[in-house]
C-alpha positions in Angstrom: 25.9 2.5 -40.7 23.6 5.7 -40.9 20.1 5.5 -38.8 20.9 2.5 -37.4 19.2 2.0 -34.0 20.5 0.2 -30.7 18.9 -1.4 -27.9 20.3 -3.0 -25.1 18.0 -5.0 -22.8 20.1 -5.4 -19.2 18.9 -7.9 -16.7 20.1 -6.8 -13.6 21.2 -9.8 -11.8 19.6 -12.5 -14.1 23.2 -14.8 -14.5 23.2 -17.3 -11.9 24.8 -20.9 -11.1 22.9 -24.2 -11.3 20.2 -24.5 -8.6 18.7 -27.5 -7.2 15.2 -26.2 -6.9 15.2 -25.7 -11.1 16.2 -28.9 -11.8 20.5 -28.4 -11.7 19.7 -25.7 -14.3 20.2 -21.4 -13.5 17.3 -19.5 -13.9 18.4 -18.5 -17.5 17.9 -22.4 -18.8 14.7 -22.9 -17.1 12.9 -20.1 -17.7 10.6 -19.8 -21.1 12.2 -16.8 -23.2 12.2 -17.4 -26.5 12.8 -13.5 -27.7 16.1 -13.6 -25.8 16.7 -17.2 -27.4 16.0 -15.7 -30.9 18.5 -13.0 -30.2 21.2 -15.3 -29.5 20.3 -17.4 -32.4 19.8 -14.6 -35.1 23.0 -12.8 -33.8 26.7 -13.5 -31.9 27.0 -14.5 -28.4 29.8 -14.6 -25.6 31.0 -14.0 -22.3 31.8 -10.5 -20.7 33.7 -9.6 -17.8 32.0 -6.8 -16.4 34.1 -6.3 -13.2 37.7 -5.2 -12.4 40.4 -6.8 -10.1 40.3 -4.8 -7.1 37.1 -3.2 -6.9 33.8 -5.2 -5.8 31.1 -7.0 -7.9 28.9 -4.1 -8.1 26.4 -2.2 -10.2 27.6 0.7 -10.4 31.0 -1.2 -11.6 28.9 -3.3 -14.2 27.2 -0.4 -15.7 29.8 1.7 -16.0 31.7 -1.5 -18.3 28.8 -2.3 -20.1 28.1 1.0 -20.9 31.4 1.3 -22.5 33.4 3.1 -19.6 36.5 2.2 -17.3 35.1 2.3 -14.0 38.3 2.9 -13.0 38.5 6.4 -14.3 35.5 7.4 -13.4 33.7 5.2 -10.4 32.9 8.0 -7.6 30.0 5.3 -6.2 26.7 4.9 -6.0 25.5 7.7 -3.8 26.9 10.4 -6.5 25.1 8.9 -9.4 22.0 8.7 -7.2 22.1 12.0 -6.3 22.5 13.4 -10.1 19.1 11.3 -10.5 17.1 13.0 -8.4 18.9 16.3 -9.1 20.5 16.9 -6.4 23.2 19.3 -6.6 26.9 18.8 -5.3 29.2 21.0 -5.2 32.7 20.1 -5.8 33.7 19.4 -2.1 30.4 17.9 -1.1 30.0 14.3 -0.9 26.7 11.6 -1.6 26.3 8.5 0.0 23.5 5.8 -0.9 21.7 5.5 1.8 18.8 2.0 2.7 16.3 1.8 4.9 16.8 -2.0 6.2 15.4 -4.3 9.0 17.8 -5.7 11.6 16.3 -8.6 13.8 18.5 -9.4 17.0 21.7 -7.6 16.0 21.6 -9.4 12.3 20.7 -7.3 8.7 17.4 -9.7 7.5 16.9 -7.2 4.8 18.7 -4.7 2.8 15.3 -3.2 2.0 13.1 -2.9 4.7 10.8 -5.6 3.6 10.8 -3.8 -0.3 9.7 -0.3 1.6 6.7 1.4 -0.1 7.7 5.2 -1.8 5.5 7.2 -0.1 6.1 5.1 3.3 9.4 5.3 3.1 9.4 9.5 2.3 7.8 9.6 5.5 10.6 8.0 7.3 13.3 9.8 5.6 11.3 13.4 6.6 11.5 11.9 10.4 15.3 11.5 9.8 15.2 15.0 8.7 13.6 16.5 11.5 15.2 14.4 14.0 18.8 13.8 13.5 20.3 17.7 13.4 23.8 17.0 12.7 25.4 20.2 10.6 26.5 19.5 6.9 24.5 16.3 6.8 21.1 16.7 4.7 18.7 13.2 3.8 16.7 13.2 0.2 14.3 10.6 -0.3 14.4 8.7 -3.3 12.8 5.0 -4.6 11.6 2.6 -1.9 14.4 2.0 0.3 16.9 3.9 -2.1 18.0 7.3 -1.0 20.9 9.7 -1.0 22.7 11.0 2.4 24.6 14.8 1.1 27.7 15.9 3.6 28.8 19.3 2.9 30.6 19.3 5.6 34.0 18.5 5.4 34.4 14.8 5.0 37.0 11.7 3.9 36.5 8.7 1.6 39.2 7.4 3.7 36.5 5.5 5.4 35.2 1.8 4.8 31.3 0.8 4.4 30.0 -1.9 3.2 26.8 -2.5 1.2 24.2 -4.0 3.0 22.8 -6.6 0.1 25.9 -8.2 1.0 25.8 -8.9 4.5 22.5 -10.1 4.6 21.7 -12.7 8.1 24.8 -11.2 9.6 25.7 -9.2 12.6 25.4 -5.6 11.4 27.6 -4.5 14.4 30.5 -6.2 12.1 29.7 -4.2 9.0 29.5 -0.6 10.8 31.7 2.4 8.9 35.4 2.4 9.8 38.1 4.3 8.9 41.1 3.6 6.2 43.3 6.5 7.7 43.4 8.7 10.5 42.0 11.4 8.2 38.5 9.0 7.9 38.1 9.0 11.7 35.8 11.7 12.0 33.6 10.8 8.6 33.2 7.4 10.2 31.9 7.9 13.6 29.5 10.8 12.2 28.3 7.8 10.0 28.1 5.0 12.8 26.3 7.8 14.8 23.7 8.3 12.2 23.2 4.2 12.2 22.7 4.3 15.7 20.5 6.9 16.6 18.5 6.5 13.7 16.8 3.7 15.3 15.2 5.7 17.9 13.4 7.6 15.6 12.9 5.0 13.4 11.4 2.0 15.7 8.2 3.6 16.7 7.5 5.7 13.9 4.0 4.8 12.9 4.8 3.7 9.4 6.4 1.1 11.0 3.7 0.2 13.7 1.3 0.5 10.9 3.9 -2.2 8.7 4.2 -4.4 11.9 0.3 -4.5 12.5 -0.2 -5.8 8.9 3.0 -8.4 9.3 5.1 -6.7 7.3 8.6 -6.1 7.5 10.1 -2.6 9.3 12.4 -0.1 8.6 14.0 -0.3 11.7 17.8 1.4 10.8 19.4 3.7 8.4 22.2 2.5 6.1 24.9 4.9 4.6 27.1 3.6 2.4 29.3 4.1 -1.0 30.7 7.2 -0.8 32.2 9.9 -3.8 32.3 13.1 -4.9 30.4 14.6 -8.4 32.3 12.2 -10.8 33.8 13.3 -14.1 32.7 11.7 -17.3 32.9 11.8 -20.8 29.4 11.9 -22.5 28.4 8.9 -24.1 27.9 10.9 -27.5 31.4 11.8 -27.7 32.7 8.5 -27.1 30.2 6.3 -29.6 29.1 8.9 -31.9 25.3 8.0 -30.6 22.9 10.3 -28.5 21.3 7.6 -25.9 18.7 7.3 -23.1 18.1 5.4 -20.3 15.1 4.0 -19.3 15.4 2.4 -15.5 13.7 2.7 -12.5 16.6 2.7 -9.9 18.2 6.1 -9.7 21.9 4.8 -10.0 21.0 3.9 -13.5 19.0 6.8 -14.4 22.2 8.5 -12.4 25.2 7.4 -14.5 22.5 8.3 -17.9 23.0 11.4 -16.6 26.7 11.9 -15.7 26.7 10.7 -19.4 24.8 13.2 -21.1 21.9 10.7 -21.9 18.6 11.5 -21.5 17.5 9.6 -18.0 13.1 10.2 -17.8 11.4 9.0 -14.8 8.8 6.1 -16.3 5.8 5.8 -15.1 4.9 2.4 -13.0 8.2 1.6 -13.3 9.1 0.5 -9.5 12.5 -1.7 -9.5 11.0 -4.8 -8.5 9.3 -7.7 -9.8 6.0 -5.9 -10.3 7.0 -3.1 -12.5 5.6 -2.2 -15.4 7.1 -3.7 -18.1 5.0 -2.4 -20.8 5.1 0.9 -19.8 9.1 0.8 -19.9 8.8 -1.1 -23.4 6.7 1.9 -24.5 8.9 4.4 -23.3 11.7 2.6 -25.3 10.0 2.8 -28.2 9.0 6.4 -27.8 13.2 7.5 -27.0 14.3 5.5 -30.3 12.3 8.0 -31.9 15.2 10.7 -31.4 18.0 9.1 -30.0 20.3 6.4 -31.8 20.7 4.2 -28.2 18.4 3.2 -25.4 19.7 1.2 -22.3 16.7 -0.5 -20.6 17.3 -1.8 -17.7 14.9 -4.3 -15.5 16.4 -4.7 -11.5 13.4 -7.5 -10.7 16.0 -10.4 -11.3 18.4 -9.3 -9.0 15.6 -8.5 -6.1 14.9 -11.4 -6.8 18.2 -13.2 -6.1 18.4 -11.2 -3.3 15.5 -12.1 -1.8 17.0 -15.8 -2.4 13.7 -17.2 -4.7 15.0 -19.4 -7.4 11.2 -19.3 -9.0 10.8 -15.8 -8.8 13.8 -15.2 -10.6 12.7 -17.2 -13.1 9.6 -15.6 -13.6 11.5 -11.9 -13.2 13.5 -13.1 -16.4 9.9 -14.5 -17.8 8.3 -11.6 -17.7 11.3 -9.1 -19.2 11.4 -11.7 -22.0 7.2 -11.5 -22.7 6.5 -8.5 -21.6 9.4 -5.8 -22.3 11.7 -7.7 -25.3 9.0 -8.9 -27.3 7.2 -5.7 -27.0 9.9 -3.8 -28.4 10.6 -6.3 -31.4 7.7 -6.1 -32.9 7.7 -2.8 -32.8 11.3 -1.7 -33.4 12.4 0.8 -36.1 14.1 -0.4 -38.7 17.3 -0.8 -39.2 18.5 -1.6 -35.5 20.6 -3.8 -33.6 19.5 -5.1 -29.8 21.7 -7.0 -27.4 20.6 -8.8 -24.1 22.8 -9.2 -20.9 22.7 -9.0 -17.1 25.2 -6.6 -15.5 27.0 -8.9 -12.8 25.6 -12.2 -11.7 23.7 -12.4 -8.6 23.6 -16.4 -7.5 20.5 -17.2 -5.4 23.2 -19.7 -3.2 25.0 -16.6 -2.0 21.9 -13.8 -2.7 24.2 -11.2 -3.5 26.6 -10.3 -6.4 28.9 -12.7 -7.9 32.2 -11.1 -10.2 31.7 -14.3 -12.9 31.8 -13.1 -16.7 28.1 -12.6 -17.8 26.4 -14.0 -21.1 25.8 -11.5 -23.4 23.7 -11.9 -27.4 23.3 -9.1 -29.7 21.9 -9.3 -33.3 21.1 -6.9 -36.4 22.8 -5.1 -39.2 26.7 -6.0 -39.8 26.4 -9.2 -37.2 27.1 -12.4 -38.6 25.3 -15.0 -36.5 27.8 -17.7 -34.9 26.4 -21.4 -33.9 24.9 -20.6 -30.6 21.2 -21.5 -30.4 20.0 -19.9 -27.0 20.4 -17.6 -24.5 22.4 -19.0 -21.0 25.5 -19.3 -19.5 26.7 -22.2 -20.8 25.3 -21.3 -24.4 27.1 -18.4 -25.0 30.3 -19.5 -23.5 30.6 -21.5 -26.6 29.7 -18.1 -28.7 32.3 -16.3 -31.2 33.2 -13.9 -27.8 34.3 -16.3 -24.6 36.4 -13.0 -23.3 35.5 -9.8 -23.8 36.1 -7.3 -21.0 34.8 -4.0 -20.2 34.1 -1.6 -22.8 34.7 -4.3 -25.2 30.9 -5.1 -24.9 29.8 -1.6 -26.6 32.2 -1.2 -28.8 31.4 -3.8 -30.8 27.6 -3.4 -30.1 27.8 -0.2 -31.5 30.5 -0.8 -34.6 33.5 0.5 -33.0 34.8 -2.7 -33.4 33.7 -4.9 -36.1 31.6 -7.9 -35.1 
């Protein structure tokens, strides 16, 4: 349809299981979210499987699926995407990895985020690692909060197994150190274990951590590399769907996906990747981008981080803030005609504090979309919608009109 605009509201990790603390309801069922409910009521709903057999229920896999890509064709790990967002150039033989700053106590991974360390504090710690860990062909690049990039320009191998720290909270660190999956990966796995082990001596007594400890905050006492890959090969989103796209996101992973897909992915002032993010700034950025783009992908990390923290009440409040402060603001000022959709990328159940592979609820409304009988937005309600069995790129094809809703 000529001139039709599209907005995807992606609430990272919003989907869940029934939670005892919320009266046996999911966070979506417990939250006051009239604007998400409106999208469901005036549109069409269903469930979408965003993960693939043999691949982890990872945000990279899930967001690639939601954006309409086949992760099996272009998945190269999280680090390379975050490097793209940060402007870290990768040569054809270079590798990149996500590098978390984490907190370990009594040998166990307590948090994957060092208590959601601030970006300025983290930048000082990454600078200390850069100065203190002098391995040839190893570069440390600062990002946002606990999320950073390790670049390897030396010969390296992907024949290794590394583990996301948020998947192993309260578990012994020693059991999840990088390991080789084939003989050619031994040298790379050994290097990464050395980086982890030596980082402790540099970070433990750094002034940033001494100050955080005095204030009763968690310290960033280890770095943790994971998700290795090379520069991905992806077709442009516009080539696939005929729409000029843009991304609104705080986290470099999602911005990097946009960059690799040929979408405009500006940094948004006040976007933090946490529950204190500036929802209004992200809404206004989306509206500005709609002036000269056909589709805007608005990603909000807050509910996922609340799930990793294990706080059901905080997760509910994050969903309500997304609805009240961002979705409502965009819907009120949305140019016409327009289609809008709301969904998570993956569930992040409070019970396990990490990602799950079960399908996620989606709703979409707008011109050319015939409503079904669903009256509210939640996991159980959307399961009764017209499309209970979509998978992968089906969502984006349906939303953009490649197939008829």
